[in-house]
MIVO-726581 format. One line per 2 residues: number of its first residue (from 1); for each residue x negated, z, y negated of N, C-alpha, C. Coordinates in Angstrom, 3 decimals. Example, Ala and Ser with C-alpha at 12.3 -4.5 7.8 and 13.67 -1.06 7.14 Angstrom:
MIVO-726581
1 = -13.190:7.800:5.690:-12.300:7.800:4.500:-13.200:7.800:3.300 | -12.850:7.080:2.250:-13.670:7.140:1.060:-12.900:7.870:-0.030
***
This chain:
MIVO-726581
1 = -46.616:26.133:-24.762:-47.463:26.809:-25.748:-46.811:28.135:-26.141 | -47.619:29.213:-26.226:-47.057:30.522:-26.564:-46.717:30.579:-28.049
3 = -45.895:31.571:-28.392:-45.507:31.752:-29.785:-46.081:33.031:-30.365 | -47.226:33.436:-29.834:-47.863:34.646:-30.332:-48.458:34.405:-31.717
5 = -48.241:35.363:-32.622:-48.885:35.275:-33.932:-50.271:35.915:-33.889 | -50.444:36.890:-32.979:-51.725:37.590:-32.850:-52.011:37.843:-31.380
7 = -53.248:37.532:-30.972:-53.679:37.769:-29.597:-55.045:38.457:-29.611 | -55.111:39.569:-28.929:-56.379:40.274:-28.735:-56.752:40.113:-27.266
9 = -57.908:39.511:-27.017:-58.279:39.142:-25.651:-59.609:39.781:-25.278 | -59.562:40.710:-24.335:-60.772:41.297:-23.777:-61.661:41.996:-24.789
11 = -61.071:42.737:-25.713:-61.884:43.396:-26.739:-62.669:44.567:-26.149 | -63.940:44.594:-26.492:-64.795:45.741:-26.173:-65.406:46.237:-27.475
13 = -65.316:47.545:-27.688:-65.891:48.145:-28.887:-66.540:49.474:-28.513 | -67.794:49.631:-28.911:-68.521:50.867:-28.635:-69.115:51.415:-29.919
15 = -69.199:52.725:-29.975:-69.965:53.409:-31.009:-71.116:54.103:-30.302 | -72.294:53.498:-30.387:-73.418:54.012:-29.614:-73.145:53.857:-28.135
17 = -73.246:54.956:-27.397:-73.014:54.924:-25.961:-71.554:55.157:-25.592 | -70.720:55.377:-26.605:-69.308:55.681:-26.336:-68.479:54.409:-26.433
19 = -67.889:54.007:-25.324:-67.037:52.820:-25.301:-65.635:53.217:-25.733 | -65.208:52.710:-26.883:-63.931:53.116:-27.477:-62.796:52.207:-27.033
21 = -63.064:50.906:-26.899:-62.085:49.959:-26.368:-62.692:49.281:-25.149 | -61.905:49.206:-24.068:-62.407:48.672:-22.809:-61.528:47.524:-22.351
23 = -61.991:46.306:-22.517:-61.246:45.128:-22.071:-59.795:45.215:-22.561 | -59.646:45.380:-23.867:-58.332:45.609:-24.476:-57.640:44.278:-24.727
25 = -56.388:44.154:-24.268:-55.610:42.926:-24.426:-54.242:43.252:-25.021 | -53.830:42.451:-25.996:-52.525:42.664:-26.617:-52.062:41.373:-27.274
27 = -50.826:40.986:-27.009:-50.205:39.818:-27.642:-49.019:40.277:-28.480 | -48.912:39.733:-29.697:-47.839:40.105:-30.612:-47.045:38.859:-30.978
29 = -45.731:38.938:-30.837:-44.838:37.854:-31.233:-44.455:38.050:-32.697 | -44.298:36.949:-33.421:-43.905:37.050:-34.825:-42.593:37.823:-34.957
31 = -42.577:38.781:-35.870:-41.406:39.601:-36.098:-41.331:40.854:-35.239 | -42.265:40.987:-34.291:-42.243:42.126:-33.374:-42.787:43.380:-34.059
33 = -42.222:44.532:-33.693:-42.692:45.822:-34.165:-43.295:46.567:-32.979 | -44.621:46.689:-32.975:-45.327:47.354:-31.882:-45.861:48.690:-32.385
35 = -45.521:49.754:-31.674:-45.958:51.097:-32.044:-46.942:51.592:-30.994 | -48.086:52.076:-31.455:-49.124:52.587:-30.552:-49.181:54.101:-30.682
37 = -49.040:54.790:-29.551:-49.130:56.245:-29.517:-50.225:56.642:-28.543 | -50.610:57.916:-28.598:-51.633:58.410:-27.685:-52.408:59.539:-28.318
39 = -53.235:60.216:-27.528:-54.001:61.346:-28.050:-55.073:60.899:-29.031 | -55.551:61.853:-29.826:-56.655:61.571:-30.739:-57.870:61.118:-29.941
41 = -58.574:60.123:-30.482:-59.761:59.621:-29.804:-59.487:58.603:-28.721 | -58.231:58.145:-28.608:-57.891:57.195:-27.546:-58.204:55.746:-27.917
43 = -58.558:55.497:-29.199:-58.895:54.137:-29.629:-57.813:53.456:-30.432 | -56.741:54.173:-30.759:-55.593:53.564:-31.447:-55.992:52.980:-32.800
45 = -56.614:53.790:-33.644:-57.008:53.313:-34.971:-58.090:52.245:-34.892 | -58.939:52.346:-33.888:-59.999:51.347:-33.723:-59.409:49.969:-33.455
47 = -58.309:49.909:-32.715:-57.645:48.623:-32.476:-57.307:47.959:-33.804 | -56.685:48.706:-34.714:-56.289:48.136:-35.999:-57.502:47.710:-36.808
49 = -58.528:48.519:-36.808:-59.720:48.205:-37.596:-60.442:46.981:-37.039 | -60.362:46.773:-35.738:-60.949:45.572:-35.143:-60.125:44.331:-35.480
51 = -58.804:44.477:-35.540:-57.944:43.342:-35.878:-58.344:42.766:-37.230 | -58.630:43.636:-38.189:-59.015:43.198:-39.530:-60.522:43.046:-39.697
53 = -61.261:43.167:-38.595:-62.722:43.084:-38.607:-63.347:44.104:-39.550 | -62.661:45.245:-39.751:-63.310:46.351:-40.443:-64.331:46.999:-39.521
55 = -64.141:46.796:-38.222:-65.125:47.183:-37.215:-65.444:45.951:-36.379 | -66.721:45.607:-36.232:-67.070:44.454:-35.388:-66.892:44.780:-33.916
57 = -66.458:43.807:-33.152:-66.308:44.005:-31.714:-67.577:43.531:-31.009 | -67.860:44.151:-29.862:-69.029:43.730:-29.081:-68.740:42.449:-28.305
59 = -67.503:42.334:-27.844:-67.115:41.119:-27.121:-65.596:41.007:-27.149 | -65.129:39.809:-26.810:-63.707:39.537:-26.835:-63.363:38.560:-27.948
61 = -62.085:38.250:-28.073:-61.630:37.270:-29.061:-60.366:37.755:-29.741 | -60.221:37.347:-31.003:-59.019:37.630:-31.772:-58.453:36.295:-32.249
63 = -57.230:36.000:-31.843:-56.565:34.764:-32.238:-55.442:35.094:-33.209 | -55.433:34.423:-34.345:-54.344:34.541:-35.313:-53.697:33.175:-35.462
65 = -52.401:33.115:-35.174:-51.660:31.846:-35.168:-52.393:30.808:-34.317 | -52.827:31.263:-33.143:-53.462:30.451:-32.089:-54.862:29.951:-32.432
67 = -55.434:30.423:-33.537:-56.790:30.016:-33.899:-57.734:31.198:-33.723 | -58.849:30.957:-33.030:-59.842:31.999:-32.809:-60.547:32.327:-34.118
69 = -60.487:33.597:-34.523:-61.089:34.021:-35.789:-62.538:34.451:-35.545 | -63.456:33.662:-36.005:-64.853:34.051:-35.772:-65.775:33.703:-36.928
71 = -65.437:32.700:-37.742:-66.327:32.330:-38.848:-65.979:33.112:-40.111 | -66.839:33.024:-41.126:-66.611:33.732:-42.374:-65.327:33.269:-43.050
73 = -65.052:31.968:-43.024:-63.827:31.462:-43.640:-62.601:31.923:-42.865 | -62.725:32.004:-41.529:-61.626:32.509:-40.716:-61.335:33.961:-41.061
75 = -62.401:34.733:-41.272:-62.249:36.149:-41.582:-61.486:36.339:-42.890 | -61.810:35.538:-43.895:-61.109:35.632:-45.171:-59.626:35.311:-44.996
77 = -59.329:34.275:-44.217:-57.934:33.900:-43.965:-57.208:35.022:-43.229 | -57.887:35.627:-42.268:-57.289:36.708:-41.494:-56.907:37.862:-42.404
79 = -57.824:38.275:-43.267:-57.570:39.434:-44.127:-56.531:39.138:-45.203 | -56.401:37.871:-45.582:-55.373:37.513:-46.556:-53.981:37.537:-45.937
81 = -53.928:37.419:-44.617:-52.638:37.343:-43.935:-52.259:38.611:-43.181 | -53.187:39.560:-43.118:-52.915:40.812:-42.412:-53.162:41.967:-43.369
83 = -52.088:42.639:-43.777:-52.203:43.786:-44.663:-52.411:45.056:-43.867 | -53.073:46.031:-44.498:-53.335:47.288:-43.793:-53.103:48.469:-44.714
85 = -52.434:49.476:-44.167:-52.192:50.729:-44.872:-52.878:51.835:-44.079 | -53.723:52.595:-44.761:-54.583:53.575:-44.108:-53.980:54.981:-44.158
87 = -54.632:55.901:-43.435:-54.239:57.309:-43.495:-54.381:57.829:-44.918 | -55.517:57.543:-45.518:-55.761:57.898:-46.909:-55.401:56.698:-47.764
89 = -54.953:56.944:-48.968:-54.292:55.902:-49.734:-55.268:54.885:-50.328 | -56.516:55.311:-50.605:-57.558:54.395:-51.071:-57.165:53.618:-52.329
91 = -56.390:54.239:-53.201:-56.064:53.595:-54.472:-57.237:53.743:-55.433 | -57.364:52.790:-56.358:-58.420:52.874:-57.361:-58.000:53.904:-58.413
93 = -58.741:55.007:-58.540:-58.293:56.092:-59.418:-58.300:55.735:-60.907 | -59.132:54.751:-61.287:-59.250:54.384:-62.701:-58.234:53.330:-63.120
95 = -57.411:52.877:-62.185:-56.399:51.857:-62.484:-55.003:52.464:-62.429 | -54.095:51.929:-63.227:-52.704:52.345:-63.137:-52.114:51.859:-61.823
97 = -50.924:52.365:-61.533:-50.213:51.925:-60.329:-50.015:50.416:-60.349 | -49.570:49.881:-61.478:-49.346:48.434:-61.578:-50.637:47.665:-61.359
99 = -51.727:48.129:-61.952:-53.015:47.442:-61.811:-53.520:47.491:-60.382 | -53.266:48.601:-59.686:-53.662:48.698:-58.283:-52.982:47.624:-57.446
101 = -51.696:47.401:-57.694:-50.949:46.419:-56.900:-51.325:44.990:-57.296 | -51.686:44.784:-58.564:-52.053:43.455:-59.055:-53.435:43.001:-58.591
103 = -54.320:43.945:-58.326:-55.740:43.651:-58.187:-56.051:42.559:-57.158 | -55.567:42.708:-55.943:-55.915:41.745:-54.893:-55.371:40.347:-55.166
105 = -54.096:40.191:-55.568:-53.621:38.837:-55.867:-54.435:38.138:-56.957 | -54.876:38.907:-57.969:-55.655:38.317:-59.057:-57.067:37.975:-58.593
107 = -57.713:38.918:-57.917:-59.124:38.746:-57.560:-59.326:37.862:-56.330 | -58.439:37.953:-55.362:-58.620:37.221:-54.105:-57.868:35.891:-54.109
109 = -56.607:35.935:-54.518:-55.794:34.714:-54.517:-55.848:33.953:-55.836 | -56.497:34.556:-56.839:-56.674:33.908:-58.160:-55.334:33.611:-58.829
111 = -54.352:34.485:-58.604:-53.057:34.344:-59.255:-53.182:34.751:-60.724 | -52.480:34.060:-61.602:-52.490:34.404:-63.025:-51.988:35.826:-63.212
113 = -52.550:36.532:-64.186:-52.234:37.946:-64.357:-50.743:38.182:-64.628 | -50.118:37.317:-65.394:-48.702:37.504:-65.683:-47.863:37.388:-64.409
115 = -48.189:36.394:-63.592:-47.473:36.227:-62.331:-47.724:37.417:-61.411 | -48.984:37.866:-61.373:-49.331:39.016:-60.530:-48.625:40.277:-61.012
117 = -48.496:40.430:-62.323:-47.806:41.587:-62.885:-46.339:41.591:-62.488 | -45.705:40.427:-62.555:-44.289:40.324:-62.181:-44.104:40.605:-60.696
119 = -45.024:40.085:-59.872:-44.968:40.346:-58.437:-45.147:41.835:-58.159 | -46.133:42.449:-58.810:-46.419:43.863:-58.596:-45.225:44.727:-58.986
121 = -44.608:44.402:-60.099:-43.458:45.189:-60.551:-42.289:45.060:-59.569 | -42.081:43.861:-59.035:-40.997:43.676:-58.067:-41.261:44.469:-56.793
123 = -42.528:44.563:-56.390:-42.866:45.326:-55.195:-42.745:46.822:-55.444 | -43.100:47.252:-56.635:-42.932:48.670:-56.969:-41.447:49.043:-56.993
125 = -40.623:48.136:-57.453:-39.169:48.368:-57.388:-38.720:48.473:-55.938 | -39.302:47.646:-55.106:-38.937:47.628:-53.687:-39.245:48.963:-53.006
127 = -40.354:49.618:-53.414:-40.719:50.904:-52.807:-40.246:52.082:-53.660 | -39.438:51.796:-54.674:-38.831:52.846:-55.474:-39.738:53.511:-56.485
129 = -40.711:52.767:-57.005:-41.685:53.380:-57.921:-41.917:52.568:-59.186 | -40.960:51.745:-59.583:-41.147:50.929:-60.782:-41.393:51.787:-62.010
131 = -40.765:52.968:-62.047:-40.909:53.826:-63.228:-42.299:54.461:-63.320 | -43.092:54.350:-62.242:-44.443:54.924:-62.228:-45.522:53.871:-62.485
133 = -45.143:52.692:-62.941:-46.098:51.582:-63.050:-47.275:51.882:-63.965 | -47.082:52.719:-64.983:-48.162:53.012:-65.919:-48.866:54.328:-65.604
135 = -48.484:54.963:-64.507:-49.133:56.212:-64.095:-50.428:55.915:-63.351 | -51.267:56.937:-63.235:-52.500:56.837:-62.459:-52.304:57.577:-61.134
137 = -53.053:57.188:-60.100:-52.847:57.796:-58.780:-52.835:59.319:-58.781 | -53.692:59.949:-59.570:-53.768:61.410:-59.578:-52.471:62.054:-60.076
139 = -51.630:61.270:-60.748:-50.370:61.785:-61.278:-49.216:61.662:-60.282 | -49.502:61.113:-59.103:-48.481:60.876:-58.093:-48.613:61.851:-56.931
141 = -47.513:62.088:-56.248:-47.566:62.842:-54.993:-48.196:61.982:-53.905 | -48.528:62.608:-52.781:-49.105:61.844:-51.682:-48.161:60.779:-51.164
143 = -46.879:61.126:-51.069:-45.901:60.143:-50.602:-45.782:58.965:-51.544 | -45.826:59.241:-52.841:-45.766:58.168:-53.833:-47.010:57.295:-53.757
145 = -48.179:57.916:-53.579:-49.414:57.130:-53.463:-49.375:56.219:-52.242 | -48.834:56.729:-51.143:-48.778:55.899:-49.938:-47.803:54.744:-50.121
147 = -46.716:54.966:-50.849:-45.781:53.868:-51.124:-46.430:52.819:-52.024 | -47.264:53.252:-52.969:-48.018:52.296:-53.784:-48.978:51.508:-52.893
149 = -49.619:52.189:-51.939:-50.531:51.504:-51.020:-49.799:50.447:-50.198 | -48.567:50.730:-49.810:-47.771:49.738:-49.080:-47.459:48.546:-49.986
151 = -47.056:48.831:-51.239:-46.785:47.748:-52.191:-48.036:46.904:-52.411 | -49.188:47.557:-52.500:-50.449:46.828:-52.698:-50.730:45.895:-51.522
153 = -50.496:46.364:-50.304:-50.715:45.504:-49.134:-49.729:44.340:-49.124 | -48.491:44.595:-49.518:-47.466:43.546:-49.534:-47.725:42.499:-50.613
155 = -48.494:42.861:-51.631:-48.757:41.933:-52.737:-49.499:40.684:-52.268 | -50.188:40.772:-51.138:-50.886:39.606:-50.596:-49.967:38.735:-49.732
157 = -48.703:39.141:-49.629:-47.699:38.420:-48.834:-48.192:38.184:-47.403 | -48.531:39.273:-46.717:-49.117:39.142:-45.373:-48.094:38.712:-44.328
159 = -48.615:38.156:-43.250:-47.791:37.793:-42.105:-47.608:38.991:-41.165 | -48.594:39.885:-41.191:-48.588:41.073:-40.327:-48.974:42.276:-41.170
161 = -48.332:43.422:-40.901:-48.724:44.669:-41.544:-49.223:45.649:-40.484 | -50.387:46.240:-40.744:-50.960:47.261:-39.884:-50.829:48.613:-40.584
163 = -50.348:49.605:-39.858:-50.203:50.950:-40.413:-50.992:51.920:-39.543 | -52.011:52.537:-40.118:-52.870:53.458:-39.370:-52.494:54.905:-39.717
165 = -51.589:55.472:-38.940:-51.112:56.839:-39.153:-50.826:57.099:-40.632 | -49.933:56.318:-41.228:-49.732:56.370:-42.680:-49.131:57.660:-43.202
167 = -48.596:58.500:-42.323:-47.999:59.757:-42.791:-48.829:60.980:-42.425 | -49.963:60.790:-41.755:-50.703:61.940:-41.223:-51.324:62.797:-42.314
169 = -51.579:62.220:-43.503:-52.203:62.985:-44.585:-51.173:63.582:-45.542 | -49.887:63.447:-45.208:-48.829:63.875:-46.122:-48.261:65.237:-45.729
171 = -47.802:65.972:-46.746:-47.026:67.172:-46.471:-45.743:66.762:-45.762 | -45.230:67.600:-44.866:-44.054:67.223:-44.064:-42.864:66.737:-44.886
173 = -42.625:67.328:-46.057:-41.452:66.930:-46.832:-41.613:65.566:-47.490 | -42.822:65.002:-47.478:-43.068:63.699:-48.096:-43.084:62.560:-47.080
175 = -43.042:62.903:-45.794:-43.173:61.905:-44.734:-42.016:60.916:-44.757 | -40.799:61.418:-44.922:-39.617:60.580:-44.763:-39.563:59.461:-45.787
177 = -40.031:59.709:-47.021:-39.954:58.664:-48.041:-40.834:57.469:-47.685 | -41.945:57.729:-47.010:-42.813:56.633:-46.565:-42.198:55.929:-45.357
179 = -41.663:56.696:-44.425:-41.046:56.100:-43.238:-39.844:55.236:-43.616 | -39.111:55.622:-44.642:-37.962:54.823:-45.073:-38.389:53.435:-45.534
181 = -39.505:53.363:-46.279:-40.014:52.067:-46.724:-40.441:51.231:-45.521 | -41.104:51.867:-44.557:-41.544:51.150:-43.361:-40.350:50.657:-42.549
183 = -39.302:51.466:-42.464:-38.095:51.046:-41.736:-37.445:49.846:-42.405 | -37.435:49.834:-43.729:-36.869:48.696:-44.449:-37.655:47.423:-44.158
185 = -38.982:47.529:-44.146:-39.822:46.373:-43.814:-39.512:45.880:-42.406 | -39.366:46.813:-41.481:-39.069:46.440:-40.097:-37.724:45.708:-40.006
187 = -36.735:46.228:-40.703:-35.410:45.616:-40.653:-35.387:44.241:-41.316 | -36.329:43.994:-42.232:-36.423:42.696:-42.888:-37.190:41.676:-42.055
189 = -37.735:42.113:-40.910:-38.382:41.170:-39.997:-39.894:41.099:-40.079 | -40.528:42.022:-40.804:-41.983:42.018:-40.889:-42.604:42.298:-39.523
191 = -43.615:41.532:-39.153:-44.403:41.818:-37.959:-45.264:43.047:-38.247 | -45.189:44.053:-37.391:-45.863:45.315:-37.674:-46.551:45.869:-36.427
193 = -47.739:46.424:-36.638:-48.399:47.236:-35.609:-48.627:48.593:-36.249 | -48.058:49.620:-35.656:-48.063:50.949:-36.258:-48.692:51.956:-35.305
195 = -49.737:52.614:-35.754:-50.302:53.759:-35.042:-49.696:55.009:-35.675 | -49.046:55.835:-34.881:-48.342:56.977:-35.465:-48.132:58.083:-34.446
197 = -47.927:59.293:-34.981:-47.479:60.430:-34.173:-46.008:60.724:-34.434 | -45.358:59.877:-35.235:-43.940:60.064:-35.551:-43.106:59.435:-34.429
199 = -42.778:60.241:-33.442:-42.101:59.721:-32.256:-40.684:59.233:-32.561 | -39.988:59.875:-33.482:-38.649:59.412:-33.833:-38.709:58.018:-34.450
201 = -39.723:57.779:-35.265:-39.915:56.451:-35.849:-40.162:55.431:-34.751 | -41.015:55.779:-33.799:-41.317:54.868:-32.689:-40.053:54.527:-31.900
203 = -39.214:55.516:-31.662:-37.968:55.292:-30.926:-37.025:54.366:-31.700 | -36.932:54.584:-33.007:-35.944:53.864:-33.815:-36.373:52.444:-34.150
205 = -37.663:52.261:-34.445:-38.126:50.999:-35.023:-38.846:50.105:-34.018 | -39.526:50.699:-33.064:-40.368:49.909:-32.181:-39.591:48.962:-31.276
207 = -40.060:47.722:-31.171:-39.588:46.823:-30.120:-40.319:47.131:-28.821 | -41.578:47.558:-28.995:-42.430:47.864:-27.847:-43.314:49.045:-28.218
209 = -43.492:49.960:-27.293:-44.353:51.118:-27.497:-45.495:51.048:-26.498 | -46.720:51.228:-26.992:-47.905:51.265:-26.144:-48.446:52.693:-26.118
211 = -48.719:53.197:-24.936:-49.407:54.478:-24.823:-50.855:54.210:-24.449 | -51.778:54.666:-25.307:-53.207:54.446:-25.085:-53.921:55.735:-24.713
213 = -54.943:55.594:-23.886:-55.838:56.705:-23.580:-57.176:56.124:-23.143 | -58.239:56.686:-23.672:-59.599:56.300:-23.298:-59.831:54.799:-23.438
215 = -59.338:54.236:-24.566:-59.639:52.850:-24.897:-58.837:51.794:-24.173 | -57.794:52.211:-23.462:-56.996:51.259:-22.700:-55.514:51.543:-22.878
217 = -54.704:50.517:-22.636:-53.257:50.708:-22.605:-52.897:51.226:-21.218 | -52.402:52.452:-21.170:-52.032:53.067:-19.899:-50.637:52.641:-19.469
219 = -49.752:52.491:-20.487:-48.369:52.137:-20.179:-47.750:51.501:-21.418 | -46.855:50.537:-21.216:-46.142:49.932:-22.337:-44.739:49.562:-21.899
221 = -43.851:49.511:-22.891:-42.472:49.164:-22.604:-41.608:49.382:-23.820 | -40.313:49.282:-23.644:-39.389:49.561:-24.731:-39.462:51.050:-25.063
223 = -39.012:51.439:-26.257:-38.980:52.874:-26.570:-38.213:53.678:-25.514 | -37.093:53.137:-25.051:-36.310:53.863:-24.028:-37.136:54.063:-22.760
225 = -37.830:53.024:-22.334:-38.615:53.121:-21.103:-39.753:54.132:-21.242 | -40.445:54.091:-22.354:-41.602:54.978:-22.525:-41.183:56.428:-22.717
227 = -40.180:56.659:-23.539:-39.809:58.037:-23.854:-38.851:58.664:-22.851 | -38.081:57.861:-22.159:-37.100:58.411:-21.222:-37.456:58.200:-19.759
229 = -38.212:57.126:-19.477:-38.524:56.800:-18.084:-40.005:56.465:-17.889 | -40.909:57.268:-18.429:-42.339:56.945:-18.264:-42.740:57.007:-16.789
231 = -43.631:56.100:-16.403:-44.035:56.014:-15.004:-45.386:56.681:-14.743 | -46.283:56.631:-15.736:-47.644:57.128:-15.526:-47.726:58.627:-15.829
233 = -48.423:59.341:-14.978:-48.542:60.787:-15.155:-49.204:61.143:-16.484 | -50.159:60.320:-16.916:-50.839:60.610:-18.191:-49.855:60.494:-19.351
235 = -48.978:59.499:-19.308:-47.950:59.350:-20.341:-47.010:60.546:-20.324 | -46.590:60.937:-19.153:-45.653:62.056:-19.005:-46.246:63.331:-19.586
237 = -47.516:63.615:-19.264:-48.138:64.855:-19.746:-48.311:64.832:-21.257 | -48.635:63.665:-21.819:-48.779:63.555:-23.275:-47.446:63.807:-23.966
239 = -46.393:63.159:-23.509:-45.079:63.308:-24.135:-44.555:64.726:-23.969 | -44.833:65.350:-22.840:-44.409:66.730:-22.627:-45.107:67.654:-23.630
241 = -46.388:67.412:-23.868:-47.144:68.243:-24.812:-46.656:68.025:-26.239 | -46.389:66.753:-26.595:-45.866:66.449:-27.923:-44.518:67.120:-28.132
243 = -43.657:67.060:-27.127:-42.325:67.661:-27.220:-42.431:69.175:-27.362 | -43.359:69.786:-26.660:-43.549:71.234:-26.740:-43.978:71.634:-28.141
245 = -44.897:70.887:-28.729:-45.382:71.201:-30.071:-44.258:71.093:-31.101 | -43.367:70.133:-30.899:-42.297:69.903:-31.871:-41.361:71.110:-31.979
247 = -41.306:71.922:-30.895:-40.384:73.050:-30.912:-41.102:74.386:-31.067 | -42.413:74.343:-31.281:-43.174:75.576:-31.466:-43.134:76.043:-32.922
***
């Protein structure tokens, strides 16, 4: 019996006549850090959105802890166990930082407010923002808002964390504070799937790197294999272009 925590089998996803994912397959082992790279429009973010059923798939199967997720009750269990951090922070503007982190445990898991408050405060301490607990999102920098979004996702105590280009909306000087929190999660053993353009992060944190193009995995391997010894011409041309931009 396999020890996969998440299995994506033969996923197909289209938007109108455009096929975004084509017979997409991916297995994730518990504790693994998988980083997905590739050009814009390659289907990277769609993979994450399909995992959480934020986008319905046309065909294929999603297995979480060896159980096929297809019914309404399965979907609720899936979303309670898989946290997601988006490009945009999606915090509730009318709630304080503490209330934002408390909301899901109280409303979804029915945790008592006092317990949820203590949990939220501990998570804010973990991301270095305990002193901002009574602030509102508009009073925070983008990096601080994204760290609150990570704390909010962690409040559900997920088995897997999905990160959809979490630094792409940030000013360059704010990127590192978010990446540091993600690195800490990785070092603590969190199972993670990360879509990113931060190649240094992929090299340092990834157990496995996937290069996607046109809805398919073109090449996968260790960070060393992908970045130093890529085999596919499409991977080589992408990395060459990324490297050129970094020095322009």
